[in-house]
Structures are given as C-alpha cells and as structure tokens.
N, C-alpha and C positions, 0 to 999 in steps of 0.2 A: 708437734705434729702438724698443726695448722700452718705454721710458718714454712715448714718444709714443703707441704702441698702447694702453698701459694708460690713459693720459689719455683717449683717445677712448672706450674702453669705459666708464670711470667716468662720463663726461659723458652717454653714452647711457643708462646706468642711472639717473642723476639725472633725466634727461628723462622716462624711462618711469615713474618714481615708485615703484610697488610691485614687489616682486621676491620670489623664493624662494631659499633657501640650501641648498647641498649641499656637504658637506665629507667628506674621508676622509684617513686617515693611512697612511703606508707608509714603511719605511726605504729610503734611497737606497744607492748603492754604498759610501759612506763610513760606513754604518751610523748615519746621522743620521735621526731620525724626522722626517718632514715632513708637514705638514698642507696639503692642497690645498683652495683656496677657489674654488667655482664658483657663479655666480649665474645664475638663470633668470628671464627677464622677457619682456614683450611689446614688441617693437620699435616705437618711436614712428613709424618711417618707413612700415612696411607692415602693422603689426598682427599679425605672425607671432611665435610663441614662439621665443626664441633662448637659447642657453646660452653663457656666457663664462667662461673660466678667468681668474682674476685673479692668483694668486700661490701660491707654496709658502711656508709658515711653519715654521720650525724649532721642534720641541717639545723642551723640556728634560725635562718629565715627562709621561708618557702617561696622564693622568688626565682625567676629565670636567671637573674644575674648571679645569685648565690650558687645555683646548681651549675651554671655554665663556667664558673670560675673554679669550683671545687673539683670538678671532674678532670680537666686538663692538669691541674695541680697534682692530683693523686696519681694520674698516669705518669707524669714526669717523675714523681717520687719512686715509681716502680721501674723507671728507665724504659718506659714504653712511649715511643714517639707518636704524638698526636697527629703529626704530619702524615703518618702512614694509615690513618683512619680513612676508609673508603665508603663508609655508610653509617647512618645513625637511625635508630628506630625507637619511637616512644608511643605512648597512647595519644589520644586526640585532645587532651587538655590544652587550653590556650597557652599556659605558661611553658608547655613542653613543645608543642608542634606549631605554635603561632608563626605565620610566614614572615612577619616583620619584627616581632618582639619576643618570639618564643625562644626556648633554649636551642632549638635546631639552628636558628639564625645566628645565635651567639657562637655556636661551635663552628659554623661556616666562616665566621670572621677569623677563627684560628686556622681553619683548613677548608679551602673552597672545594676540595674533592670529596668531602664527607657528605655525600648525597643523602638527603632525608627520605625515608620510606616509612609511612605510618604503619602501625601495628595492624596486620590484617585481621587477627582474631578480635582485637578491640573494636575495629570498624564493624565487624559482623555482630558483635554484642550491641553496638549502638543502633544498628539496623533493626535488630529484634526488639529492642526497647521502644524505638520509634513506631514500629508496626503496632505495638500494643497501645502506646499512648495516643495514637490518632483514632482509636476506636473505643468509645466509652463502654460498649458491650464487653470488649476484651478486658478493659480495665476492671470492670465489675466482676468478671469471671475470675481473674487472678486475685482480686481482693477476697473472694470467697475461698479460694485455695489457701491463701495465707491465714484467713480467719479459722479455717478448719485446723490447720497446724497449731495456731495459737491456743485454740480451745482445748485441745488434748494435751499439749505440752505444758500448759499452765497448772496442771494438777497431776500428781503422781498416781492418784487413783484412776483418773480418766485414762491416763497413758497405759496403765496396767490393763484396764478393760479392753483397750484397743489392741494391745500386744497379744492378749490372750486369744483374740479372734483372728488376727491376721498374721501372727508370728513375728519373729525378730528381723526377718530378711527383707520385709517390705514396709517398714514403718514410715509414717509421713515425714516429709522433708519440708524445710522452710525455703521460701524464695530468697533470692539474693539480688541486691541492687547493682552489684558489680560483675557477678559471674552468671551469664545467661544460661549455662547448662544446668544450673540449679532449678530453673523452671522446667526443663525437660525431665529431670528426675522426679520432681514434685507431681507433675501431671501423670507420669507413667505409673507411679505408685498408686495414685487415686484410681486410675482406670483399671489397674490390675486387681485391686482389692475393694472395688466400689461396693458390692453387696455387703461385705463384712464391715466396712466403715459405717454404712447405714445401720447395720445391726448394733454396732457399738453406740451410735448416737441414740437409737431407740432404747437400748438398755439403760442408758444414763437418763433419758427423758422419762422413763417409767419407774426409775428408782426413787421411792418416796423418802429415802434417807438423804437424798441430795437437796440442796437449797432450791427453792422455787425458781430463782433467777437462773441457776445452772440448768435446770430441767427445761426451762423455756428457751434458753439459748440453744441447747442441744436440739430441740424440736425445730427451731427456726432454721438452723444450719441444715438439718435433714430435709426440710421442705425446699430450701434453695437448691440443694444437690439433686433433688428429684424433679426439678423444673426442666422442661425439654430444652430450654435455652442453655442451661448449664451443661447438659449432656452433649448438646451440639458442639459447644465450645470446647468441652473436654476432649471429645474425639478429634475435632479439627486441629486444635492446638497441639495435641499429643503427636499427631502425624507430622505437623510442621516442625515442632521442637526436636523430634528425634533426628530429622534431617539436619537441622541447625547444629545439633549436638555433635553429630558425626563430622560435619564440616569443621566445626570449631576445634575438635580434637586433631583433625588433620592439619589445620593451620598452625597448631602448636608443636608439631613434630620438629625435632632437632634438625633433621636433614632436609627441611622444606626449601624448595627453590621457587623462583618466580613463575616458572611454567606450571609447576604443580599447584601453586597458589591460584593461578588463573583457572586451571582445570577444576579445582575444587569449587570456586565461585560459579563456574559455568554449570557444573553438575547440580549445585544447589538451585540455581535459577531454573534449570530444566525440570527438576523434581517438583518445584512449586508450581510451574506452569502445568505440569501433568496432573497435579492435585486439583487445580482449578478446572481442568477439562473433565476430570472424573468426579466432580462434585456431587453428581447424582448418585454415584455408588456410595460415597461417604454418607449422604443423606439416608440412603437405604440402611446402612449399618447402624446409624443413629436411631432410626425409627424402630429397628429390630431390638436394639438395646433398650429403648424406652418401653417397648411392649413387654419385654422380659421383666422389667422392673414393676410394671403394672400387674403382671401375673403374680409376681412375688408378693406384692401388697395384698392382692386378693386372697392368696393362700394364707397369709398371716391373719387376715381378717376372719377367714373361715375357721382357722385354728383357734382364735380367741373366742368365737361364738360357741364352739364345742365345749 
C-alpha cells in the first residue's frame, strides 16, 4: 500500500514539473537521526498548492554535506529531476540555512534556481523565544509555569487532586523548547483555572499525610502564583501568546503564499503595537484580578476562623 501511494505521489510531482523542497531532521525513538523529505508543488488537477511527504532517510552523520548529498541522490532514485526544484525551505539551524556552508548553499551548487526561503513559522518561534530570553522577569515567569506543571505531573496523587478540581479539559501543560504554541496553551490553562489551581496547591499544602518537603513546595508555588508580578506576566503573556499562536497556525497552512505570510506578520505586529498602546487597560484587568484573589483569601481566612 505504501509503495503504491508513494508511486502516485511521485507521478503527480513528475506531471507538475516544478517543485520546492523542505527537509528536516529529528531522532526517532531508537535514537536514529532521520531526515524527512517533503515536496511542495502545484497540483496538475486543480492548480492548488499541495505538500506531500515522501520518506524518512536515515542519517549516519548529521552534517550539511551528508544531507546535501543524500537528498539529490534520493530524488534521482525516484526519477524526480533536482534541476526542476525552484525553492528550498528549512529551519534556521546553521547546518541547514547557512549562507556559505549550509545545506541550502550545497543544493544551490546542484541547481542555482532553487531559491532558499527560511521557514516562516520557525522564524516566529525564534522571535518569541528571544523576546522571553531578553527579559529576566519573563524567564522567571515561565520557569514558574514549568515548575507548576512539574510539581503536579511528578505524582499521580497530586495530579488526581488537580484533575478533581479543574476537570480533564483544562489540565496543565508543559512548555516546549521547540514548539512556541505550547507556551500559549500552558498560560491559557493557568489563567482559565487559576483559582482552582490555587485550591489544589492549598489542599496539598494542608494535607498532613504528605511529606513536609511536598507541603512546603506546594505552599511556595502558591505564594509565587499569588504575587502581583506573576499575575501581571500571566495576563500580559497570555494575550501576546494567543496572537502568536494564531499567527503560527496560519503560517503552517498548506496553501500559504508569500502575500498571506506578509499579511500575517503585519497583523501580528499591529496587534502587539495595539497591546502596547492599551497597556493601561491591561493593568486595570490585572489589578481587578489581583483584588478578586485577595477577596478570595480573605473569605477563606474567615471560613477557617469560624
């Protein structure tokens, strides 16, 4: 079945004539480095752009020379002419996109018309990561977000306490070093279930059956989450990340063209500028959120005194 599907895709590419190339490497579960080969072309049947995955190629050496040699060799074996390649797109790793020694330059030596275009979604991911890395307050905020997930996920009992309070639809999410949208999901869940997460932390902190170290850690995380700085960053970054997330999804659409890509970047930039202008409104939301949490703490204290 797989051979038949592969044959149909190759025949369609041959019929389309020109194509663009996209490759990326990643280790599988057996720790074997694999290179994915994806071709993008205009469908001969309806004139719409399509993307087709062709195969995974095992890499013995993770170098630009190895990848640049194995790709043309594979395409030649499929009877796909590398001379008809009119574009190549990779992430921004030096061995892939390097101007002088990267894989894109090696492919250009085979075909000077294979214009290199960096991956728009990956660039956006790098922008987001850089925006966080240049601000120590933001770095500290996301470290607390990850700490919160690690604390609950490290114990089935703690996870059960959390799920009982917030349900299955909005459980905490871990951050990701490679996929920026994971940050958007993580902050959204915390903002959505903020009071119940604090309840879960308080329940664990007051549980005398738990180890003293666990109870102390739970209380410390709860204190950090109730700090105004954390609430400020949670509200601010959630708004920013939701816009980033929508833009990232748009940049990964199969039918994306350069004009749409440019429009998406422009829309993101405009949204961020608008957020900066309306920062006072954001601060008012955060102060209201902070006040509600103080009222919640007061009500809990009164309840305990009764």
